PDB file with one MODEL, atoms N, CA, C and O in Angstrom:
MODEL        1
ATOM      1  N   MET A   1     107.626  83.346  98.837  1.00  0.00           N
ATOM      2  CA  MET A   1     107.069  84.577  98.637  1.00  0.00           C
ATOM      3  C   MET A   1     107.938  85.565  99.361  1.00  0.00           C
ATOM      4  O   MET A   1     108.382  85.437 100.502  1.00  0.00           O
ATOM      5  N   LEU A   2     108.116  86.566  98.538  1.00  0.00           N
ATOM      6  CA  LEU A   2     108.933  87.730  98.696  1.00  0.00           C
ATOM      7  C   LEU A   2     108.122  88.771  99.711  1.00  0.00           C
ATOM      8  O   LEU A   2     106.892  88.794  99.680  1.00  0.00           O
ATOM      9  N   GLN A   3     108.754  89.494 100.467  1.00  0.00           N
ATOM     10  CA  GLN A   3     108.275  90.655 100.925  1.00  0.00           C
ATOM     11  C   GLN A   3     108.022  91.795  99.961  1.00  0.00           C
ATOM     12  O   GLN A   3     107.222  92.685 100.248  1.00  0.00           O
ATOM     13  N   SER A   4     108.747  91.778  98.728  1.00  0.00           N
ATOM     14  CA  SER A   4     108.546  93.028  98.027  1.00  0.00           C
ATOM     15  C   SER A   4     108.970  92.328  96.699  1.00  0.00           C
ATOM     16  O   SER A   4     109.762  91.388  96.626  1.00  0.00           O
ATOM     17  N   SER A   5     108.349  92.903  95.701  1.00  0.00           N
ATOM     18  CA  SER A   5     108.485  92.183  94.276  1.00  0.00           C
ATOM     19  C   SER A   5     109.420  93.200  93.459  1.00  0.00           C
ATOM     20  O   SER A   5     109.044  93.519  92.332  1.00  0.00           O
ATOM     21  N   THR A   6     110.584  93.714  93.949  1.00  0.00           N
ATOM     22  CA  THR A   6     111.367  94.837  93.136  1.00  0.00           C
ATOM     23  C   THR A   6     112.249  93.894  92.281  1.00  0.00           C
ATOM     24  O   THR A   6     112.518  92.714  92.508  1.00  0.00           O
ATOM     25  N   ASP A   7     112.652  94.698  91.217  1.00  0.00           N
ATOM     26  CA  ASP A   7     113.584  94.011  90.126  1.00  0.00           C
ATOM     27  C   ASP A   7     114.326  93.251  90.545  1.00  0.00           C
ATOM     28  O   ASP A   7     114.403  92.117  90.073  1.00  0.00           O
ATOM     29  N   GLU A   8     115.293  93.786  91.836  1.00  0.00           N
ATOM     30  CA  GLU A   8     116.513  93.277  92.661  1.00  0.00           C
ATOM     31  C   GLU A   8     116.232  91.712  93.229  1.00  0.00           C
ATOM     32  O   GLU A   8     116.984  90.745  93.111  1.00  0.00           O
ATOM     33  N   GLN A   9     114.929  91.770  93.874  1.00  0.00           N
ATOM     34  CA  GLN A   9     114.600  90.686  94.615  1.00  0.00           C
ATOM     35  C   GLN A   9     113.803  89.415  93.684  1.00  0.00           C
ATOM     36  O   GLN A   9     113.996  88.229  93.949  1.00  0.00           O
ATOM     37  N   ALA A  10     113.031  89.801  92.738  1.00  0.00           N
ATOM     38  CA  ALA A  10     112.230  88.753  92.161  1.00  0.00           C
ATOM     39  C   ALA A  10     112.302  88.907  90.679  1.00  0.00           C
ATOM     40  O   ALA A  10     111.865  88.053  89.907  1.00  0.00           O
ATOM     41  N   GLY A  11     112.988  90.264  90.225  1.00  0.00           N
ATOM     42  CA  GLY A  11     112.933  90.197  88.707  1.00  0.00           C
ATOM     43  C   GLY A  11     111.659  90.742  88.159  1.00  0.00           C
ATOM     44  O   GLY A  11     111.484  90.803  86.942  1.00  0.00           O
ATOM     45  N   ILE A  12     110.721  91.159  89.061  1.00  0.00           N
ATOM     46  CA  ILE A  12     109.334  91.675  88.237  1.00  0.00           C
ATOM     47  C   ILE A  12     109.382  93.176  88.466  1.00  0.00           C
ATOM     48  O   ILE A  12     109.603  93.673  89.570  1.00  0.00           O
ATOM     49  N   GLN A  13     109.145  93.919  87.275  1.00  0.00           N
ATOM     50  CA  GLN A  13     109.177  95.297  87.164  1.00  0.00           C
ATOM     51  C   GLN A  13     107.951  95.986  87.820  1.00  0.00           C
ATOM     52  O   GLN A  13     106.781  95.621  87.697  1.00  0.00           O
ATOM     53  N   ASN A  14     108.389  96.992  88.502  1.00  0.00           N
ATOM     54  CA  ASN A  14     107.377  97.998  89.184  1.00  0.00           C
ATOM     55  C   ASN A  14     106.436  98.453  88.240  1.00  0.00           C
ATOM     56  O   ASN A  14     106.829  98.899  87.163  1.00  0.00           O
ATOM     57  N   LEU A  15     105.538  98.408  88.449  1.00  0.00           N
ATOM     58  CA  LEU A  15     104.508  99.270  87.409  1.00  0.00           C
ATOM     59  C   LEU A  15     103.924 100.792  88.021  1.00  0.00           C
ATOM     60  O   LEU A  15     103.286 101.473  87.219  1.00  0.00           O
ATOM     61  N   ARG A  16     104.078 101.199  89.067  1.00  0.00           N
ATOM     62  CA  ARG A  16     103.999 102.229  89.837  1.00  0.00           C
ATOM     63  C   ARG A  16     104.823 102.469  90.958  1.00  0.00           C
ATOM     64  O   ARG A  16     105.211 101.540  91.666  1.00  0.00           O
ATOM     65  N   PHE A  17     105.121 103.664  91.174  1.00  0.00           N
ATOM     66  CA  PHE A  17     105.953 104.257  92.184  1.00  0.00           C
ATOM     67  C   PHE A  17     104.854 105.182  93.365  1.00  0.00           C
ATOM     68  O   PHE A  17     103.956 105.951  93.024  1.00  0.00           O
ATOM     69  N   TYR A  18     105.141 104.926  94.396  1.00  0.00           N
ATOM     70  CA  TYR A  18     104.298 105.622  95.349  1.00  0.00           C
ATOM     71  C   TYR A  18     105.235 106.728  96.197  1.00  0.00           C
ATOM     72  O   TYR A  18     105.046 106.815  97.411  1.00  0.00           O
ATOM     73  N   ASN A  19     106.018 107.380  95.696  1.00  0.00           N
ATOM     74  CA  ASN A  19     107.150 108.293  96.264  1.00  0.00           C
ATOM     75  C   ASN A  19     106.384 109.778  96.603  1.00  0.00           C
ATOM     76  O   ASN A  19     106.737 110.575  97.473  1.00  0.00           O
ATOM     77  N   ASN A  20     105.450 109.894  95.843  1.00  0.00           N
ATOM     78  CA  ASN A  20     104.669 111.110  95.873  1.00  0.00           C
ATOM     79  C   ASN A  20     103.468 111.112  97.063  1.00  0.00           C
ATOM     80  O   ASN A  20     102.876 112.148  97.366  1.00  0.00           O
ATOM     81  N   PHE A  21     103.221 109.932  97.633  1.00  0.00           N
ATOM     82  CA  PHE A  21     102.349 109.604  98.478  1.00  0.00           C
ATOM     83  C   PHE A  21     103.006 109.978  99.939  1.00  0.00           C
ATOM     84  O   PHE A  21     104.224 109.992 100.113  1.00  0.00           O
ATOM     85  N   ARG A  22     102.034 110.283 100.979  1.00  0.00           N
ATOM     86  CA  ARG A  22     102.551 110.613 102.357  1.00  0.00           C
ATOM     87  C   ARG A  22     101.570 109.657 103.152  1.00  0.00           C
ATOM     88  O   ARG A  22     100.403 109.418 102.841  1.00  0.00           O
ATOM     89  N   GLU A  23     102.252 109.167 104.214  1.00  0.00           N
ATOM     90  CA  GLU A  23     101.524 108.235 105.232  1.00  0.00           C
ATOM     91  C   GLU A  23     100.869 108.902 106.064  1.00  0.00           C
ATOM     92  O   GLU A  23     101.401 109.862 106.620  1.00  0.00           O
ATOM     93  N   MET A  24      99.529 108.530 106.339  1.00  0.00           N
ATOM     94  CA  MET A  24      98.452 109.317 107.104  1.00  0.00           C
ATOM     95  C   MET A  24      97.766 108.438 107.984  1.00  0.00           C
ATOM     96  O   MET A  24      97.528 107.278 107.646  1.00  0.00           O
ATOM     97  N   ARG A  25      97.400 108.940 109.182  1.00  0.00           N
ATOM     98  CA  ARG A  25      96.590 108.246 110.053  1.00  0.00           C
ATOM     99  C   ARG A  25      95.251 108.467 109.702  1.00  0.00           C
ATOM    100  O   ARG A  25      94.974 109.211 108.761  1.00  0.00           O
ATOM    101  N   GLN A  26      94.129 107.718 110.568  1.00  0.00           N
ATOM    102  CA  GLN A  26      92.805 107.704 110.158  1.00  0.00           C
ATOM    103  C   GLN A  26      92.441 109.342 110.316  1.00  0.00           C
ATOM    104  O   GLN A  26      91.805 109.894 109.418  1.00  0.00           O
ATOM    105  N   ASP A  27      92.819 109.985 111.343  1.00  0.00           N
ATOM    106  CA  ASP A  27      92.465 111.466 111.528  1.00  0.00           C
ATOM    107  C   ASP A  27      93.170 112.502 110.473  1.00  0.00           C
ATOM    108  O   ASP A  27      93.181 113.727 110.600  1.00  0.00           O
ATOM    109  N   MET A  28      93.751 111.758 109.414  1.00  0.00           N
ATOM    110  CA  MET A  28      94.436 112.571 108.571  1.00  0.00           C
ATOM    111  C   MET A  28      95.718 113.518 108.987  1.00  0.00           C
ATOM    112  O   MET A  28      96.107 114.499 108.353  1.00  0.00           O
ATOM    113  N   SER A  29      96.254 113.020 110.144  1.00  0.00           N
ATOM    114  CA  SER A  29      97.411 113.510 110.407  1.00  0.00           C
ATOM    115  C   SER A  29      98.733 112.847 109.999  1.00  0.00           C
ATOM    116  O   SER A  29      98.804 111.618 109.974  1.00  0.00           O
ATOM    117  N   TYR A  30      99.756 113.598 109.686  1.00  0.00           N
ATOM    118  CA  TYR A  30     100.987 112.762 108.739  1.00  0.00           C
ATOM    119  C   TYR A  30     101.726 112.031 109.719  1.00  0.00           C
ATOM    120  O   TYR A  30     101.936 112.479 110.846  1.00  0.00           O
ATOM    121  N   THR A  31     102.072 111.069 109.374  1.00  0.00           N
ATOM    122  CA  THR A  31     103.075 110.171 110.159  1.00  0.00           C
ATOM    123  C   THR A  31     104.500 110.377 110.173  1.00  0.00           C
ATOM    124  O   THR A  31     105.261 109.974 111.053  1.00  0.00           O
ATOM    125  N   GLY A  32     104.797 110.993 109.201  1.00  0.00           N
ATOM    126  CA  GLY A  32     106.325 111.496 109.090  1.00  0.00           C
ATOM    127  C   GLY A  32     106.966 110.373 107.785  1.00  0.00           C
ATOM    128  O   GLY A  32     108.046 110.531 107.214  1.00  0.00           O
ATOM    129  N   ALA A  33     106.221 109.523 107.591  1.00  0.00           N
ATOM    130  CA  ALA A  33     106.960 108.510 106.444  1.00  0.00           C
ATOM    131  C   ALA A  33     106.196 108.895 105.275  1.00  0.00           C
ATOM    132  O   ALA A  33     105.081 109.417 105.247  1.00  0.00           O
ATOM    133  N   SER A  34     107.082 108.507 104.144  1.00  0.00           N
ATOM    134  CA  SER A  34     106.666 108.544 102.886  1.00  0.00           C
ATOM    135  C   SER A  34     106.024 107.374 102.136  1.00  0.00           C
ATOM    136  O   SER A  34     106.081 106.279 102.696  1.00  0.00           O
ATOM    137  N   GLY A  35     105.489 107.448 101.078  1.00  0.00           N
ATOM    138  CA  GLY A  35     104.941 106.250 100.219  1.00  0.00           C
ATOM    139  C   GLY A  35     105.829 105.335  99.747  1.00  0.00           C
ATOM    140  O   GLY A  35     105.477 104.242  99.304  1.00  0.00           O
ATOM    141  N   GLY A  36     107.297 105.817  99.830  1.00  0.00           N
ATOM    142  CA  GLY A  36     108.069 105.148  98.990  1.00  0.00           C
ATOM    143  C   GLY A  36     108.207 103.613  99.472  1.00  0.00           C
ATOM    144  O   GLY A  36     108.748 102.737  98.798  1.00  0.00           O
ATOM    145  N   LYS A  37     107.608 103.422 100.794  1.00  0.00           N
ATOM    146  CA  LYS A  37     107.919 102.182 101.456  1.00  0.00           C
ATOM    147  C   LYS A  37     106.924 101.187 100.840  1.00  0.00           C
ATOM    148  O   LYS A  37     107.096  99.990 101.073  1.00  0.00           O
ATOM    149  N   ALA A  38     105.889 101.586 100.067  1.00  0.00           N
ATOM    150  CA  ALA A  38     105.002 100.743  99.365  1.00  0.00           C
ATOM    151  C   ALA A  38     105.431 100.338  98.057  1.00  0.00           C
ATOM    152  O   ALA A  38     104.830  99.403  97.528  1.00  0.00           O
ATOM    153  N   ASN A  39     106.465 100.946  97.398  1.00  0.00           N
ATOM    154  CA  ASN A  39     106.842 100.540  96.241  1.00  0.00           C
ATOM    155  C   ASN A  39     107.252  99.029  96.302  1.00  0.00           C
ATOM    156  O   ASN A  39     108.008  98.574  97.161  1.00  0.00           O
ATOM    157  N   GLY A  40     106.691  98.323  95.332  1.00  0.00           N
ATOM    158  CA  GLY A  40     107.179  96.875  95.138  1.00  0.00           C
ATOM    159  C   GLY A  40     106.079  95.909  95.792  1.00  0.00           C
ATOM    160  O   GLY A  40     105.999  94.721  95.481  1.00  0.00           O
ATOM    161  N   ASN A  41     105.293  96.487  96.665  1.00  0.00           N
ATOM    162  CA  ASN A  41     104.270  95.770  97.469  1.00  0.00           C
ATOM    163  C   ASN A  41     103.034  95.689  96.809  1.00  0.00           C
ATOM    164  O   ASN A  41     102.939  96.243  95.713  1.00  0.00           O
ATOM    165  N   PRO A  42     101.954  95.023  97.342  1.00  0.00           N
ATOM    166  CA  PRO A  42     100.722  94.846  96.812  1.00  0.00           C
ATOM    167  C   PRO A  42      99.922  96.007  97.238  1.00  0.00           C
ATOM    168  O   PRO A  42      99.731  96.101  98.451  1.00  0.00           O
ATOM    169  N   VAL A  43      99.412  96.919  96.462  1.00  0.00           N
ATOM    170  CA  VAL A  43      98.560  98.193  96.897  1.00  0.00           C
ATOM    171  C   VAL A  43      97.013  98.181  96.408  1.00  0.00           C
ATOM    172  O   VAL A  43      96.701  97.923  95.246  1.00  0.00           O
ATOM    173  N   ILE A  44      96.205  98.449  97.293  1.00  0.00           N
ATOM    174  CA  ILE A  44      94.932  98.288  96.834  1.00  0.00           C
ATOM    175  C   ILE A  44      94.407 100.183  96.854  1.00  0.00           C
ATOM    176  O   ILE A  44      94.787 100.982  97.710  1.00  0.00           O
ATOM    177  N   LYS A  45      93.645 100.455  95.890  1.00  0.00           N
ATOM    178  CA  LYS A  45      93.279 101.581  95.655  1.00  0.00           C
ATOM    179  C   LYS A  45      92.195 102.151  96.524  1.00  0.00           C
ATOM    180  O   LYS A  45      91.145 102.343  95.911  1.00  0.00           O
ATOM    181  N   GLU A  46      92.184 102.467  97.782  1.00  0.00           N
ATOM    182  CA  GLU A  46      90.922 102.938  98.450  1.00  0.00           C
ATOM    183  C   GLU A  46      91.508 103.256  99.904  1.00  0.00           C
ATOM    184  O   GLU A  46      92.691 102.999 100.127  1.00  0.00           O
ATOM    185  N   LYS A  47      90.688 103.816 100.902  1.00  0.00           N
ATOM    186  CA  LYS A  47      90.934 104.415 102.082  1.00  0.00           C
ATOM    187  C   LYS A  47      90.597 103.201 102.956  1.00  0.00           C
ATOM    188  O   LYS A  47      89.470 102.707 102.937  1.00  0.00           O
ATOM    189  N   PRO A  48      91.589 102.727 103.721  1.00  0.00           N
ATOM    190  CA  PRO A  48      91.026 101.601 104.666  1.00  0.00           C
ATOM    191  C   PRO A  48      90.128 102.141 105.890  1.00  0.00           C
ATOM    192  O   PRO A  48      90.373 103.196 106.475  1.00  0.00           O
ATOM    193  N   LYS A  49      89.092 101.312 106.190  1.00  0.00           N
ATOM    194  CA  LYS A  49      88.607 101.665 107.504  1.00  0.00           C
ATOM    195  C   LYS A  49      89.406 101.808 108.865  1.00  0.00           C
ATOM    196  O   LYS A  49      89.024 102.500 109.809  1.00  0.00           O
ATOM    197  N   LYS A  50      90.327 101.211 108.839  1.00  0.00           N
ATOM    198  CA  LYS A  50      91.351 101.311 109.928  1.00  0.00           C
ATOM    199  C   LYS A  50      92.602 101.201 109.632  1.00  0.00           C
ATOM    200  O   LYS A  50      92.823 100.519 108.631  1.00  0.00           O
ATOM    201  N   GLY A  51      93.783 101.781 110.333  1.00  0.00           N
ATOM    202  CA  GLY A  51      95.124 101.731 110.168  1.00  0.00           C
ATOM    203  C   GLY A  51      95.503 102.913 109.194  1.00  0.00           C
ATOM    204  O   GLY A  51      94.680 103.729 108.778  1.00  0.00           O
ATOM    205  N   ASN A  52      96.653 102.911 108.925  1.00  0.00           N
ATOM    206  CA  ASN A  52      97.456 103.900 107.989  1.00  0.00           C
ATOM    207  C   ASN A  52      97.296 103.855 106.810  1.00  0.00           C
ATOM    208  O   ASN A  52      97.042 102.721 106.403  1.00  0.00           O
ATOM    209  N   PHE A  53      97.347 104.804 105.894  1.00  0.00           N
ATOM    210  CA  PHE A  53      97.116 104.590 104.476  1.00  0.00           C
ATOM    211  C   PHE A  53      98.095 105.740 103.883  1.00  0.00           C
ATOM    212  O   PHE A  53      98.581 106.623 104.589  1.00  0.00           O
ATOM    213  N   LEU A  54      98.300 105.620 102.603  1.00  0.00           N
ATOM    214  CA  LEU A  54      98.978 106.570 102.070  1.00  0.00           C
ATOM    215  C   LEU A  54      98.086 107.370 101.229  1.00  0.00           C
ATOM    216  O   LEU A  54      97.148 106.762 100.713  1.00  0.00           O
ATOM    217  N   TYR A  55      98.217 108.728 100.976  1.00  0.00           N
ATOM    218  CA  TYR A  55      97.624 109.764 100.428  1.00  0.00           C
ATOM    219  C   TYR A  55      98.429 110.686  99.484  1.00  0.00           C
ATOM    220  O   TYR A  55      99.595 111.003  99.720  1.00  0.00           O
ATOM    221  N   ASN A  56      97.726 111.102  98.384  1.00  0.00           N
ATOM    222  CA  ASN A  56      98.562 112.006  97.540  1.00  0.00           C
ATOM    223  C   ASN A  56      97.619 113.207  97.434  1.00  0.00           C
ATOM    224  O   ASN A  56      96.473 113.086  97.001  1.00  0.00           O
ATOM    225  N   GLU A  57      98.128 114.347  97.836  1.00  0.00           N
ATOM    226  CA  GLU A  57      97.626 115.641  98.088  1.00  0.00           C
ATOM    227  C   GLU A  57      97.422 116.319  96.537  1.00  0.00           C
ATOM    228  O   GLU A  57      96.513 117.123  96.329  1.00  0.00           O
ATOM    229  N   GLU A  58      98.175 115.985  95.699  1.00  0.00           N
ATOM    230  CA  GLU A  58      97.948 116.477  94.529  1.00  0.00           C
ATOM    231  C   GLU A  58      96.857 115.763  93.549  1.00  0.00           C
ATOM    232  O   GLU A  58      96.299 116.437  92.683  1.00  0.00           O
ATOM    233  N   THR A  59      96.615 114.591  93.690  1.00  0.00           N
ATOM    234  CA  THR A  59      95.518 113.728  92.958  1.00  0.00           C
ATOM    235  C   THR A  59      94.334 113.654  93.789  1.00  0.00           C
ATOM    236  O   THR A  59      93.238 113.707  93.231  1.00  0.00           O
ATOM    237  N   GLY A  60      94.421 113.512  95.330  1.00  0.00           N
ATOM    238  CA  GLY A  60      93.563 113.387  96.069  1.00  0.00           C
ATOM    239  C   GLY A  60      93.238 111.603  96.351  1.00  0.00           C
ATOM    240  O   GLY A  60      92.308 111.182  97.038  1.00  0.00           O
ATOM    241  N   GLU A  61      94.155 110.837  95.705  1.00  0.00           N
ATOM    242  CA  GLU A  61      94.021 109.536  95.669  1.00  0.00           C
ATOM    243  C   GLU A  61      94.647 108.718  96.951  1.00  0.00           C
ATOM    244  O   GLU A  61      95.812 108.862  97.323  1.00  0.00           O
ATOM    245  N   TYR A  62      93.821 107.953  97.487  1.00  0.00           N
ATOM    246  CA  TYR A  62      93.925 107.046  98.835  1.00  0.00           C
ATOM    247  C   TYR A  62      94.365 105.952  98.219  1.00  0.00           C
ATOM    248  O   TYR A  62      93.862 105.639  97.141  1.00  0.00           O
ATOM    249  N   VAL A  63      95.515 105.080  98.871  1.00  0.00           N
ATOM    250  CA  VAL A  63      95.753 103.658  98.647  1.00  0.00           C
ATOM    251  C   VAL A  63      96.490 103.186  99.738  1.00  0.00           C
ATOM    252  O   VAL A  63      97.175 104.012 100.341  1.00  0.00           O
ATOM    253  N   HIS A  64      96.487 101.845 100.171  1.00  0.00           N
ATOM    254  CA  HIS A  64      97.070 101.360 101.343  1.00  0.00           C
ATOM    255  C   HIS A  64      97.708 100.006 100.829  1.00  0.00           C
ATOM    256  O   HIS A  64      97.280  99.374  99.863  1.00  0.00           O
ATOM    257  N   SER A  65      98.788  99.653 101.609  1.00  0.00           N
ATOM    258  CA  SER A  65      99.757  98.533 101.100  1.00  0.00           C
ATOM    259  C   SER A  65      98.802  97.242 101.852  1.00  0.00           C
ATOM    260  O   SER A  65      98.169  97.409 102.895  1.00  0.00           O
ATOM    261  N   VAL A  66      98.842  96.333 101.309  1.00  0.00           N
ATOM    262  CA  VAL A  66      98.285  95.010 102.017  1.00  0.00           C
ATOM    263  C   VAL A  66      99.461  93.876 102.085  1.00  0.00           C
ATOM    264  O   VAL A  66     100.466  93.973 101.381  1.00  0.00           O
ATOM    265  N   TYR A  67      99.309  93.097 102.738  1.00  0.00           N
ATOM    266  CA  TYR A  67     100.219  91.867 102.774  1.00  0.00           C
ATOM    267  C   TYR A  67     100.035  91.074 101.481  1.00  0.00           C
ATOM    268  O   TYR A  67      99.052  91.084 100.740  1.00  0.00           O
ATOM    269  N   ALA A  68     101.219  90.356 101.349  1.00  0.00           N
ATOM    270  CA  ALA A  68     101.172  89.556  99.933  1.00  0.00           C
ATOM    271  C   ALA A  68     100.425  88.113 100.215  1.00  0.00           C
ATOM    272  O   ALA A  68     100.467  87.506 101.285  1.00  0.00           O
ATOM    273  N   ARG A  69      99.739  87.701  99.030  1.00  0.00           N
ATOM    274  CA  ARG A  69      98.904  86.726  99.290  1.00  0.00           C
ATOM    275  C   ARG A  69      99.318  85.709  98.103  1.00  0.00           C
ATOM    276  O   ARG A  69      99.831  86.066  97.042  1.00  0.00           O
ATOM    277  N   ILE A  70      98.991  84.322  98.484  1.00  0.00           N
ATOM    278  CA  ILE A  70      99.159  83.466  97.367  1.00  0.00           C
ATOM    279  C   ILE A  70      98.028  83.159  96.866  1.00  0.00           C
ATOM    280  O   ILE A  70      97.265  82.674  97.702  1.00  0.00           O
ATOM    281  N   VAL A  71      97.589  83.254  95.772  1.00  0.00           N
ATOM    282  CA  VAL A  71      96.256  82.909  95.201  1.00  0.00           C
ATOM    283  C   VAL A  71      96.456  82.035  94.164  1.00  0.00           C
ATOM    284  O   VAL A  71      97.168  82.277  93.190  1.00  0.00           O
ATOM    285  N   ILE A  72      95.596  80.620  94.429  1.00  0.00           N
ATOM    286  CA  ILE A  72      95.654  79.405  93.546  1.00  0.00           C
ATOM    287  C   ILE A  72      94.200  79.626  92.968  1.00  0.00           C
ATOM    288  O   ILE A  72      93.209  79.825  93.670  1.00  0.00           O
ATOM    289  N   ARG A  73      94.214  79.560  91.515  1.00  0.00           N
ATOM    290  CA  ARG A  73      92.897  79.641  90.808  1.00  0.00           C
ATOM    291  C   ARG A  73      92.866  78.310  89.867  1.00  0.00           C
ATOM    292  O   ARG A  73      93.740  77.948  89.079  1.00  0.00           O
ATOM    293  N   ARG A  74      91.833  77.786  90.112  1.00  0.00           N
ATOM    294  CA  ARG A  74      91.611  76.537  89.335  1.00  0.00           C
ATOM    295  C   ARG A  74      90.768  76.785  87.966  1.00  0.00           C
ATOM    296  O   ARG A  74      89.652  77.305  87.963  1.00  0.00           O
ATOM    297  N   LYS A  75      91.396  76.378  86.906  1.00  0.00           N
ATOM    298  CA  LYS A  75      90.902  76.792  85.731  1.00  0.00           C
ATOM    299  C   LYS A  75      89.789  75.803  85.087  1.00  0.00           C
ATOM    300  O   LYS A  75      90.088  74.696  84.641  1.00  0.00           O
ATOM    301  N   LEU A  76      88.537  76.301  85.090  1.00  0.00           N
ATOM    302  CA  LEU A  76      87.286  75.195  84.825  1.00  0.00           C
ATOM    303  C   LEU A  76      87.327  75.271  83.408  1.00  0.00           C
ATOM    304  O   LEU A  76      86.550  74.598  82.731  1.00  0.00           O
TER     305      LEU A  76
ENDMDL
END
C-alpha cells in the first residue's frame, strides 16, 4: 500500500486535483496549507465532524483526505 497513488509511485492517473482548496480548521480559520497535499490521496466529499479539512471558496465545496484502506470484497 502506498501513501499516494500518483503517477510516479503507482502508475494510477489522478482524476482530480485539489490545488484550489485551502486547509481549514473547524472554526474556519486558515491553517496556511494548500489542498495540494491531498492530490493522489483518498478524499471524501464532506466536512468532517473533527479535524482539519479542505475548502474551496469558489465552489463552497468541503472535502477531507482520509487514510488509505485495503478493501477486499467477496463476489457472491
